[in-house]
C-alpha atoms as one frame of an Amber mdcrd trajectory, in Angstrom:
protein
  11.081 -15.695   4.418  10.689 -12.375   6.206   7.132 -11.315   7.026   5.800
  -8.568   4.813   4.941  -5.449   6.786   1.788  -3.435   6.284   0.359  -0.190
   7.671  -3.431   0.281   7.667  -5.019   3.704   7.242  -8.795   3.984   7.164
 -11.294   6.428   8.630 -12.786   3.857  11.019 -11.055   1.836  13.717 -13.474
  -1.041  13.068 -12.319  -1.392   9.455  -8.661  -1.264  10.526  -9.243  -3.858
  13.266 -11.030  -6.279  10.926  -8.380  -5.879   8.229  -5.557  -6.222  10.767
  -6.912  -9.596  11.905  -7.147 -10.805   8.306  -3.576  -9.707   7.547  -2.186
 -11.368  10.674  -4.048 -14.583   9.796  -2.528 -14.351   6.280   1.006 -14.131
   7.713   1.632 -10.395   7.430   3.024  -8.177  10.166   0.794  -5.146  10.791
   3.218  -2.463  12.012   0.600   0.209  12.651  -2.885   1.544  12.087  -4.356
   5.033  12.006  -7.679   6.706  11.304  -6.312  10.097  10.248  -3.750  11.132
   7.679  -1.734  13.472   9.893  -0.782  10.915  12.555  -0.268   8.252   9.891
   2.557  10.154   8.154   4.879  10.163  11.171   4.116   6.533  12.028   4.761
   5.426   8.448   8.033   7.400   8.366   9.143   5.645  11.559   7.981   2.089
  10.747   8.787   2.095   6.994   6.321  -0.660   6.071   6.500  -2.516   2.763
   2.810  -1.736   2.122   0.328   1.008   2.932  -3.361   0.184   2.601  -5.304
   3.448   2.667  -8.715   4.895   2.032  -9.417   8.239   0.360 -11.716   9.932
   2.889  -9.732  10.554   6.092  -9.537  13.143   8.855  -6.608  15.546   8.597
  -4.909  14.795   5.295  -7.040  12.905   2.792  -5.758   9.716   1.191  -4.373
  11.517  -1.870  -2.324  13.887   0.306  -1.076  10.969   2.391   0.040   9.096
  -0.721   2.036  12.034  -2.085   3.599  12.747   1.333   4.545   9.099   1.885
   6.112   8.890  -1.587   8.153  12.005  -0.703   9.641  10.126   2.285  11.739
   8.287  -0.302  11.775   4.695   0.903  10.404   1.704  -1.006   6.711   1.256
  -0.241   3.792  -0.084  -2.241   0.533   1.801  -1.768  -2.878   0.272  -2.337
  -6.054   2.334  -2.099  -9.195   0.534  -0.909 -12.157   2.870  -1.274 -15.847
   3.082  -2.107 -15.015   6.232  -4.087 -14.256   4.576  -7.388 -15.018   7.208
  -9.996 -12.475   7.318 -12.811 -11.154  10.747 -11.819 -10.521   9.605  -8.219
  -8.696   6.491  -9.410  -6.633   8.567 -11.866  -5.702  11.085  -9.145  -4.672
   8.295  -6.769  -2.480   6.667  -9.400  -0.988  10.025 -10.443   0.128  10.866
  -6.887   1.776   7.478  -6.432  -0.700   4.698  -5.629   0.385   1.342  -7.012
  -3.092  -0.166  -7.118  -6.711   0.877  -6.530  -9.299  -1.581  -5.238 -12.956
  -0.568  -5.079 -15.142  -1.580  -2.146 -16.604  -4.037  -1.624 -13.310  -5.850
  -2.072 -12.140  -9.443  -1.896  -9.359  -9.925   0.681  -7.727 -12.823  -1.164
  -7.520 -10.682  -4.318  -5.964  -7.884  -2.245  -3.285 -10.251  -0.896  -2.670
 -11.645  -4.384  -2.145  -8.140  -5.746   0.205  -7.318  -2.858   2.235 -10.435
  -3.642   2.364  -9.403  -7.311   3.550  -5.908  -6.371   6.224  -7.355  -4.074
   7.358  -9.649  -6.889   7.610  -6.679  -9.286   9.830  -4.955  -6.725  12.128
  -7.974  -6.436  12.512  -8.091 -10.200  13.911  -4.564 -10.183  16.582  -5.080
  -7.546  20.246  -5.230  -8.524  20.558  -9.017  -8.651  17.701  -9.605 -11.036
  18.403  -6.464 -13.030  21.924  -7.651 -13.849  20.559 -10.999 -15.008  17.968
  -9.266 -17.142  20.656  -7.099 -18.766  22.645 -10.189 -19.763  19.695 -11.734
 -21.563  20.011 -11.178 -25.326  17.090  -9.660 -27.156  15.830 -11.843 -29.969
């Protein structure tokens, strides 16, 4: 099985470094990290990771701007927000601009990986092979 690729975007290098180690230990390939939204956009466009893990408060573009700009790049990517800002309106804005999941800090890494696996599974169920099988299934 191909390693799942992830890009980490958080306002502190320490958070990125700690999360990168956890992802590598869990069998993921971390294709890049950034602490500001502006540099992250070009790196994400180049690397095209399967997942983006981002915060909301960032230098340059904030997390919401990054999400909408990454979605505009038009390649398949799942975006998970990990943030201490967990008010309902922030979560709603993140989901409205294209986040696939929002996880409030403090977070549980194993739950994060589980959710990523679920999101990857949802993606595989929508590809052409599975979609054709689903269309052939009669509704009862």
